[in-house]
N, C-alpha and C positions, 0 to 999 in steps of 0.2 A: 504494500500500500504506500502510495506517495504522500509526502508530507504537505500540509497546507500551512504556509507561514503567514504571520500577521504583517501587514504592510508597514506598520510603525516599528522601526528598529530593524527592518529586514536588511538594510544595507550593511549592518554590522554582524549579521548572522553568518556563522561558518557553515558552508555547504560542501558536501562531498559527492562526487559522481561514482556510483558503483560500477559503471561500465568501463571508464577509462582511467579512473583514479585521480582525476583532477580534484583539487581542493582549493577553495578560496572563499571570499565574502560574497554576500548577496549583491553587493555593488558590482561585482565582476561577472555575474551570470547574464545570460540573454533572457530578457523578459518579453513575452508576447502578449499584448493586450489587444483584444479584438474590438477596438474602438469603443470600449466601455460597455459592450453588449453582454458581458459575462460578469458574474460576481467574483470570479477568480482569474488572475492573470497567470499564464503558463510560465514556468521557470525551466530553462534549458541550459545544459552544460555548454560553456563557451568553447570547449575543446572538441567534443564529439557530437554536440547537439542533442544529446539524450534528454528526455523529459525527466526532470528532477522533482517536480511537484508544482504547487501553485501558491500564489500570494493573494490573500483575501483583500479585495478593494476596501479602502477606508470608508468610502461613501456608499454604503450598501443600498441606501434608498434610491439613488440614481440607477445603480445596477439592477435593482429589482424592477424599477419602472421600464428600463430598456429591455430587460428579459421578457416582461409581459408583452411589450409592443412587438418584439421580434417573434415571439411564439404565438401571437394572436391569430385566430381564425377569421377575424374581421378584416377584409381586404381594404376597407377605408381607414382603419385604425392602425394599419401596419405599413410602414414606409417601404417594406420589401414586398408587399402584396400587390 
């Protein structure tokens, strides 16, 4: 199971990659944020691009709203519909 990190203090968190052995701080990893559409940003190893876990967005109210819009069945309430 992958770890979910808290966004506050993440830059100082020590992270290890089980695949290639890379070790460094949260500041050094690759973060993938899907334009704020998800509650969790993906954390990837900067060396081998393995998925290492996720970072919980600090402003979850905005993420909750965006997730509802993205997953909506209403074509008029969904910017992707």
